[in-house]
C-alpha positions in Angstrom: -24.3 -3.1 -15.1 -24.4 -4.3 -18.5 -24.4 -8.0 -17.6 -27.4 -7.4 -15.3 -29.2 -5.4 -17.9 -28.4 -8.5 -20.2 -29.5 -10.8 -18.0 -32.5 -9.2 -17.5 -33.3 -9.1 -21.0 -32.3 -12.5 -22.7 -33.1 -14.5 -19.2 -35.2 -12.7 -16.7 -37.9 -10.7 -18.8 -39.0 -13.9 -20.8 -39.5 -16.2 -17.6 -41.4 -13.3 -15.9 -43.5 -12.9 -19.1 -44.6 -16.7 -18.5 -45.4 -15.7 -15.0 -47.6 -12.9 -16.1 -49.5 -15.3 -18.6 -49.4 -17.7 -16.5 -47.9 -19.8 -19.6 -46.9 -22.7 -17.7 -45.1 -24.7 -20.1 -43.7 -21.3 -21.3 -42.3 -21.3 -18.1 -40.6 -24.5 -17.9 -39.0 -24.1 -21.1 -37.5 -21.0 -19.7 -36.2 -22.4 -16.6 -34.8 -25.4 -19.1 -33.0 -22.6 -20.9 -31.8 -20.7 -17.8 -30.5 -23.9 -15.9 -29.0 -24.8 -19.3 -26.9 -21.4 -19.5 -25.8 -21.5 -15.8 -24.3 -25.2 -16.4 -22.7 -24.3 -19.4 -21.4 -20.6 -18.0 -20.5 -22.4 -14.5 -18.6 -25.3 -16.4 -16.7 -22.6 -18.9 -15.6 -20.3 -16.3 -14.2 -23.5 -14.5 -12.3 -24.1 -18.0 -10.8 -21.1 -17.8 -9.6 -21.0 -14.3 -7.9 -24.5 -14.5 -6.4 -24.2 -18.4 -3.5 -22.0 -19.2 -1.9 -21.6 -22.3 -3.2 -20.7 -25.7 -7.0 -21.6 -25.0 -8.2 -19.3 -23.2 -5.7 -17.0 -20.2 -6.8 -13.7 -18.0 -5.0 -12.2 -20.3 -7.6 -11.9 -22.9 -9.3 -8.6 -23.1 -13.2 -9.0 -23.2 -15.0 -8.2 -26.5 -11.5 -8.4 -28.7 -12.2 -10.7 -31.4 -9.9 -13.3 -30.2 -11.7 -13.7 -26.5 -14.5 -13.8 -28.3 -13.7 -16.6 -30.8 -12.2 -18.7 -28.2 -14.8 -18.3 -25.3 -17.5 -19.1 -28.0 -15.5 -22.4 -28.8 -15.5 -23.6 -25.3 -18.9 -22.8 -24.9 -19.6 -24.9 -28.0 -17.5 -27.8 -26.8 -19.1 -27.9 -23.3 -22.7 -27.7 -24.8 -22.4 -30.4 -27.2 -21.2 -32.5 -23.9 -23.6 -31.7 -22.2 -25.8 -32.8 -25.1 -24.1 -35.9 -25.4 -24.4 -36.6 -21.7 -27.8 -35.9 -21.5 -28.8 -38.5 -24.4 -26.9 -41.1 -22.4 -28.3 -40.6 -19.4 -32.4 -40.6 -21.0 -31.5 -44.1 -22.0 -31.8 -44.9 -17.8 -33.4 -41.8 -16.3 -35.8 -39.4 -17.7 -36.2 -35.9 -15.6 -39.0 -33.5 -16.6 -40.4 -30.5 -14.7 -44.3 -30.6 -14.7 -47.3 -28.9 -12.8 -48.7 -30.0 -9.1 -52.0 -30.5 -8.3 -52.0 -29.4 -5.0 -54.0 -26.3 -4.2 -51.6 -23.5 -3.5 -53.0 -21.3 -0.1 -51.4 -18.7 2.1 -48.4 -16.4 1.6 -45.0 -18.1 1.3 -43.3 -16.6 3.3 -40.3 -19.1 3.8 -40.0 -18.7 0.2 -39.8 -14.9 0.1 -37.0 -15.5 3.2 -35.5 -17.6 0.9 -34.9 -14.7 -1.7 -34.2 -12.2 0.8 -31.2 -14.7 1.9 -30.1 -14.6 -1.6 -30.5 -11.1 -2.3 -28.5 -9.9 0.7 -25.5 -12.5 -0.2 -25.5 -11.0 -3.8 -25.4 -7.5 -2.2 -22.3 -8.4 0.2 -20.6 -9.4 -3.1 -21.4 -7.0 -5.3 -20.7 -4.1 -2.6 -17.4 -5.9 -1.6 -16.7 -6.1 -5.4 -17.8 -2.2 -5.5 -15.4 -1.3 -2.9 -12.2 -3.0 -4.0 -12.8 -1.7 -7.5 -13.0 2.4 -6.1 -10.5 1.9 -3.3 -8.2 -0.6 -3.9 -5.7 -0.9 -1.1 -7.9 -1.5 1.6 -7.5 -1.7 4.9 -10.0 -2.2 7.8 -9.3 1.2 9.6 -10.4 2.6 6.2 -13.8 0.6 6.1 -14.5 1.6 9.5 -14.1 4.9 9.5 -15.8 6.1 6.1 -18.6 4.2 7.7 -18.8 6.2 10.3 -18.4 9.5 8.6 -21.1 11.7 7.2 -21.9 11.7 3.4 -21.6 15.5 3.4 -19.2 17.0 0.6 -18.6 13.1 -1.1 -18.7 13.0 -4.6 -22.2 12.2 -5.8 -21.1 10.0 -8.5 -19.5 7.5 -6.3 -23.3 7.3 -4.3 -25.3 7.3 -7.7 -22.7 4.3 -8.8 -23.1 2.5 -5.3 -26.5 2.6 -5.8 -26.5 1.8 -9.8 -24.2 -1.1 -8.3 -25.0 -3.0 -5.4 -27.9 -1.6 -4.5 -30.1 -1.8 -7.7 -28.4 -5.5 -8.4 -29.5 -6.6 -4.9 -33.2 -4.9 -5.3 -33.7 -6.9 -8.7 -32.4 -10.6 -7.5 -34.8 -10.0 -4.7 -37.8 -8.9 -6.8 -36.9 -11.5 -9.4 -35.7 -14.8 -7.4 -39.0 -13.6 -5.1 -41.2 -14.1 -7.8 -39.3 -17.0 -9.2 -39.5 -19.2 -6.2 -43.3 -18.0 -5.2 -44.1 -19.1 -9.0 -42.5 -22.7 -8.7 -45.0 -24.1 -6.4 -47.0 -24.6 -9.3 -44.4 -27.3 -10.3 -42.5 -30.5 -9.3 -39.6 -32.6 -10.3 -41.0 -35.8 -12.6 -38.2 -38.5 -12.3 -38.8 -42.2 -14.2 -36.6 -44.5 -14.6 -37.5 -48.0 -16.1 -39.0 -49.5 -13.2 -41.5 -46.5 -11.7 -41.9 -42.9 -11.3 -41.1 -40.7 -9.0 -42.1 -36.7 -8.4 -40.5 -34.5 -6.2 -41.0 -31.0 -5.0 -38.5 -28.0 -3.3 -40.3 -28.3 0.1 -39.8 -24.7 1.9 -37.2 -26.5 4.2 -34.7 -27.5 1.7 -35.1 -23.8 -0.2 -34.2 -21.9 3.2 -31.4 -24.8 3.6 -30.4 -24.2 -0.2 -30.5 -20.3 -0.1 -28.1 -20.6 3.3 -25.8 -22.4 1.6 -25.5 -20.2 -1.4 -25.4 -16.9 0.8 -22.4 -18.6 3.0 -20.8 -18.8 -0.4 -21.4 -15.3 -1.5 -20.3 -14.1 2.0 -17.0 -16.1 2.2 -16.4 -14.4 -1.8 -16.9 -11.0 -0.2 -15.0 -11.8 3.3 -12.0 -12.5 0.9 -12.6 -9.5 -0.9 -12.6 -7.1 2.0 -9.6 -8.9 4.0 -11.9 -10.5 6.9 -9.0 -11.9 8.6 -7.4 -8.3 8.8 -10.6 -7.3 10.4 -10.5 -9.8 12.6 -6.8 -9.0 14.0 -8.0 -5.6 14.3 -10.7 -6.3 16.7 -9.1 -8.9 18.7 -5.3 -7.8 19.0 -3.4 -5.5 20.8 -0.2 -3.7 20.2 1.7 -2.0 22.5 4.4 -0.9 19.3 2.7 2.6 19.5 3.4 3.2 22.8 6.9 1.8 22.6 7.8 4.0 20.2 5.8 7.4 20.6 7.7 10.2 21.4 5.5 13.1 22.9 5.8 16.3 20.3 6.4 18.5 23.3 7.4 22.3 23.4 10.9 21.3 25.3 12.0 19.1 22.3 11.3 22.0 19.7 13.6 25.2 19.3 12.3 27.5 16.1 14.3 29.9 14.5 14.6 33.5 15.9 12.8 34.6 12.6 10.3 31.9 11.9 10.0 30.6 8.7 6.2 30.7 6.9 5.0 26.9 5.1 3.1 26.4 2.2 1.8 22.8 2.5 0.1 21.0 -1.0 -1.3 17.8 -0.1 -1.7 16.1 -3.7 -4.3 13.9 -4.2 -3.2 10.2 -4.6 0.3 11.8 -6.1 2.5 9.3 -6.6 5.9 9.1 -7.5 5.4 6.2 -9.5 4.3 8.6 -12.3 7.6 9.3 -13.2 9.6 7.2 -15.6 11.3 4.3 -15.0 14.3 5.3 -15.8 13.7 8.2 -13.2 12.6 5.7 -10.7 8.9 5.4 -11.4 6.8 2.9 -13.5 5.9 5.1 -16.7 6.9 4.7 -20.1 7.0 8.1 -20.1 7.4 11.0 -16.9 4.2 12.4 -16.2 5.6 15.1 -13.6 8.1 16.7 -16.0 7.5 20.3 -14.4 7.8 19.1 -10.7 10.8 16.9 -11.1 12.4 19.6 -12.7 11.6 22.1 -9.9 13.0 19.2 -7.6 16.1 20.1 -8.4 15.9 23.2 -6.5 15.1 21.0 -3.1 15.3 18.2 -1.6 13.0 14.7 -2.8 13.5 11.5 -0.4 13.8 8.0 -2.9 13.0 4.5 -1.3 16.0 3.5 -4.2 19.2 4.7 -5.7 17.4 5.9 -8.2 16.5 9.9 -8.6 12.7 9.2 -7.5 10.6 7.1 -5.0 9.1 8.0 -2.0 7.1 7.0 1.2 5.5 3.9 1.9 2.2 3.5 2.4 1.8 2.5 6.5 -1.5 0.8 7.9 -3.7 3.6 8.5 -2.2 6.2 6.4 -4.1 5.4 2.9 -6.8 7.6 2.6 -7.1 11.4 2.7 -8.0 12.5 6.0 -5.5 9.5 7.5 -2.6 10.8 5.4 -3.7 14.3 6.6 -3.3 12.6 9.8 0.0 11.0 9.6 1.7 14.1 7.7 0.8 16.3 11.2 0.8 14.2 13.7 2.9 11.6 13.1 -0.1 8.5 14.0 -1.6 6.3 11.5 -5.8 6.8 11.7 -6.9 4.6 13.9 -10.7 3.8 14.6 -11.6 2.1 17.9 -14.5 -0.2 17.4 -16.5 0.9 20.5 -16.8 4.0 19.0 -15.8 7.4 18.1 -17.4 10.0 15.8 -14.0 11.8 14.7 -16.1 14.8 13.7 -19.6 13.2 12.9 -21.6 14.4 15.3 -22.0 18.5 17.0 -19.4 18.5 19.2 -17.5 15.7 18.7 -13.7 15.6 18.8 -11.0 14.5 16.4 -7.9 12.9 18.3 -8.2 15.3 21.1 -5.0 13.9 22.3 -2.7 13.9 19.5 -0.5 17.0 19.3 -0.2 18.0 15.7 1.9 20.2 13.4 -0.9 23.4 13.4 -1.2 23.0 16.9 2.6 23.6 17.5 2.5 26.4 14.7 -0.6 27.8 16.6 0.9 28.1 20.0 3.8 29.6 18.0 1.5 32.4 16.8 1.2 31.6 13.0 -2.1 32.4 11.2 -3.5 29.5 9.6 -5.8 28.5 6.8 -6.7 25.2 5.2 -8.0 25.6 1.3 -10.1 23.1 0.0 -11.8 22.7 -3.3 -15.0 20.3 -1.5 -16.8 20.6 1.3 -14.5 20.3 4.6 -16.8 18.6 6.1 -16.4 15.3 4.1 -13.8 13.0 6.1 -13.9 15.1 9.6 -11.5 17.7 7.8 -13.0 20.6 9.1 -12.9 18.8 12.8 -9.7 18.1 12.3 -8.1 21.3 11.4 -10.4 23.7 13.9 -10.0 21.8 16.7 -6.2 21.5 16.1 -4.9 25.4 16.2 -8.0 26.7 15.2 -7.1 26.6 11.5 -9.2 28.7 9.6 -10.9 26.7 6.8 -11.8 27.9 3.3 -13.4 25.4 1.0 -16.5 24.9 -1.4 -18.6 26.5 1.3 -16.7 29.4 2.1 -16.2 30.0 -1.5 -20.0 30.1 -2.1 -20.6 32.3 0.8 -18.5 35.1 0.1 -19.8 35.2 -3.6 -16.5 34.0 -5.6 -19.1 30.7 -6.4 -22.8 30.8 -7.4 -24.9 28.6 -4.3 -25.4 25.9 -6.5 -22.1 25.7 -8.0 -20.6 22.1 -8.0 -17.9 20.6 -10.1 -16.0 17.0 -9.3 -15.7 17.3 -5.3 -16.4 21.0 -5.1 -14.7 22.7 -7.6 -11.6 22.9 -9.9 -7.8 22.8 -9.2 -7.5 25.7 -11.4 -9.7 27.4 -9.0 -7.8 26.1 -5.9 -4.5 27.3 -6.8 -6.1 31.2 -8.2 -8.2 31.2 -4.2 -4.3 30.2 -3.0 -2.2 33.1 -4.6 -4.8 35.1 -3.0 -4.9 34.0 -0.1 -0.7 33.3 0.9 -0.7 37.1 -0.7 -3.1 38.1 2.2 -1.2 36.0 4.7 2.0 37.1 4.1 0.6 40.7 4.7 0.4 39.9 8.5 3.3 40.7 10.8 2.7 37.1 11.6 4.3 33.9 10.4 1.4 31.7 8.1 0.9 28.2 7.6 -1.2 27.9 4.1 -2.0 24.3 3.6 -4.1 22.8 1.0 -5.4 20.0 -0.8 -5.8 19.3 -4.6 -8.7 17.0 -6.0 -8.3 16.8 -9.7 -6.3 13.5 -9.8 -8.9 11.9 -7.3 -10.1 8.7 -8.9 -11.7 7.4 -10.9 -10.3 8.5 -14.1 -9.6 12.1 -12.3 -11.5 15.2 -13.5 -10.8 16.7 -17.1 -10.7 20.7 -16.8 -11.9 22.0 -19.9 -8.0 23.5 -21.0 -6.3 20.5 -20.0 -4.3 19.1 -22.9 -5.1 15.6 -24.1 -1.5 14.4 -25.0 -2.1 10.8 -23.6 -4.8 8.2 -24.4 -5.9 7.8 -21.3 -7.5 10.4 -19.5 -6.0 9.7 -15.5 -2.3 10.1 -17.2 -3.9 13.5 -18.9 -5.1 14.8 -15.5 -1.7 14.0 -13.5 0.6 15.4 -16.1 -2.0 18.7 -15.7 -1.7 18.6 -12.1 1.3 18.4 -12.6 1.5 22.1 -14.4 -0.6 23.3 -12.3 1.1 22.6 -8.9 4.4 23.8 -10.9 2.8 27.3 -11.8 1.7 28.1 -8.3 4.9 27.6 -7.3 6.6 29.3 -9.3 4.6 32.3 -8.8 5.3 31.6 -5.2 8.9 32.2 -6.0 8.3 35.3 -7.4 6.6 36.8 -4.3 8.6 38.9 -2.0 7.6 36.2 1.1 9.0 33.2 -0.9 12.5 34.0 0.8 11.4 33.1 4.1 8.9 30.1 3.1 9.5 26.7 2.8 7.2 25.0 0.5 6.7 21.3 0.7 4.4 18.9 -2.3 3.0 15.5 -0.7 1.0 13.0 -2.4 -1.7 12.0 0.2 -1.7 8.8 -0.5 -1.4 6.1 -2.6 -3.7 6.4 -5.9 -7.1 4.3 -5.8 -7.5 4.0 -9.5 -7.6 0.3 -9.7 -7.6 -0.1 -13.1 -5.2 2.4 -13.9 -2.8 0.9 -11.9 -3.3 -2.8 -11.9 -0.4 -3.6 -13.7 2.2 -2.3 -11.2 2.8 -4.1 -8.2 1.8 -2.1 -4.9 5.9 -2.9 -3.4 6.7 -0.3 -6.1 4.2 2.2 -5.5 5.2 4.9 -3.6 3.8 8.5 -2.7 5.3 12.0 -3.9 7.7 14.4 -1.9 9.4 17.6 -2.8 10.9 20.2 -0.3 11.7 23.4 -1.5 13.1 26.4 0.2 14.3 25.0 3.4 17.1 26.5 5.2 20.4 25.5 3.4 21.9 24.6 6.8 19.2 22.0 7.0 19.6 20.4 3.7 23.4 20.4 3.4 24.7 16.5 3.2 21.5 14.9 3.9 21.0 11.0 2.4 17.8 11.3 0.2 18.4 8.1 -1.5 18.1 4.3 -0.7 15.4 5.8 2.1 12.7 3.9 3.7 9.8 5.7 5.4 6.3 6.5 6.0 4.5 9.8 5.8 4.4 9.7 9.5 8.1 10.7 8.7 6.7 14.0 7.2 5.6 15.5 10.7 9.0 16.0 12.2 10.7 16.7 9.0 8.2 19.6 8.5 9.3 21.7 11.3 13.0 20.5 10.4 12.1 22.3 6.8 11.2 25.1 8.7 14.6 25.6 10.5 13.0 23.9 14.0 15.7 22.4 15.8 13.9 18.7 17.2 16.1 17.6 20.2 16.6 13.5 19.6 15.1 13.9 15.6 11.9 12.1 16.2 8.1 13.0 16.8 5.1 11.0 17.8 6.2 7.9 15.2 7.9 10.1 12.8 11.7 10.8 12.3 13.4 13.9 11.0 14.5 12.6 7.5 16.5 15.8 7.3 18.7 13.8 9.9 20.6 10.8 10.2 18.3 9.2 12.5 16.9 5.8 11.3 13.3 5.8 10.6 11.0 3.0 12.0 10.9 1.6 9.2 14.3 1.4 8.5 15.0 -0.2 12.0 12.2 -2.6 12.1 11.0 -3.4 8.8 8.1 -2.7 6.5 6.4 -5.5 7.7 6.9 -5.4 11.3 5.7 -2.0 11.1 2.4 -2.3 9.1 1.5 -5.7 11.4 1.9 -3.8 14.2 0.4 -0.6 12.7 -3.0 -2.8 12.1 -3.6 -4.0 15.2 -5.2 -2.6 17.8 -3.7 -0.2 20.2 -5.4 0.8 23.6 -2.8 3.3 24.1 -3.7 4.9 21.1 -7.4 4.9 22.3 -6.7 5.9 25.6 -4.3 8.8 24.6 -5.6 10.2 21.3 -8.9 8.9 20.7 -10.3 9.6 24.6 -7.6 12.0 25.7 -7.7 10.3 29.3 
């Protein structure tokens, strides 16, 4: 936005002023300035990309004094070189922009169409950059899925940032380029050498051709940003990997204990074990999760390395909130057939009707179930997913407004703050525990959502970066709730699981950390001792799909073969798919289209 505003003030505004005044000479002068600016900056950027060492590198931070000085130095050198070259050329060839004598009639549709093509190309590039900046490790499944979903419950700041970025930018390009191209009908290029004078004017056909060339270049840039090759694979391939490795979670494979255990499952938005210190296995200079890592001494934490804290690999189709929930409750990635499925978008729509989930299994075994969200549960299809699978009772932002806990217009961040979420979770857990039936309380935090997280008023500001403070405060909030639960009568027969729903999407925060060094956090507390004894917790390669059978096992359920869906019980010695086949193969196979997945789970044929 700062760049667009600067461009408008220092370049576009003077040109528009000349057009309004019909000041042809002023317009010509401003166009010469604009052309010179484009050439100088293009050459400067080219030098930046080619030159390495001490002149200018991408590690320089924009607007720092050293960066500004280096940039000005390169621009000055380029400008002097251009002036020298121009002076040499003028000895043999003179170029100038002059007014044409032709009368202008009719509406210049071709020029307006060219402006539209340029604006569309700009929109593609801007939208791809916005998407990459907001969602980072993006996959075709995530893009297609979210394009199909309703906007109910989405944080308004995301919509606003998209409108103020790609939409406003493309609209500005359309208006400015349209005005410019139409007004340029009044001018022609005069070329004079020693023998004769030539004049040349941009014809409509040439303008359209050039606009399509520019459009093609911008579209290719956008395609690279959103991994168009991945889209092609997703739309054209067919893998039998899911069909071959899927283990149906039938009742005959499961044996519940005589006294069924309660489960409290806390999905922590974007929580990574990356937030622990490097000495512990994370990537931070200081441990941002001191309370959860202390609590882990009482339970089980699976690490991908020999260090204490690591976590799950993010598999294809599991990298956003509802996909992470599907992975952990159904042992499946979330895949979207291109020929259509609304996943809860429309009334009466079904969400993976052919899948058997954790909540389906618990419902058949007499559990009372509640899902607690601090936002509108409609977003992402969560309401449909949980109500259709096990008839889970939804307690979300709309519920809190309806029952009077919040005012009808209350809205903070994505709905209401995590401090309220855990307050309501205590009330819900207490009420659920008063029934003679076992219970499942599932909840999703939101404060650590990107970008920057939500800073509650009483959040300590220990670190310079807001997101670090939000992560640390979330650590405290989750741990405080767990300590409360441990003091309740129901805790003796209750397993608590804390798991990151997916990797964080705050691009700037994680830009210095390689993606293969980032893993979602996991913690299992109060599982039966007989289940957790002698369990291998380090050097485990796994995905969040493995949490499906692992959760049941942590509740004391015996699983025949220790595999359900695509997941493996981590509390057993059975190898996961990632351990058996390698991360690359698993991701490649899950990234491809699966007719079996579509037919069995999506359409329930």
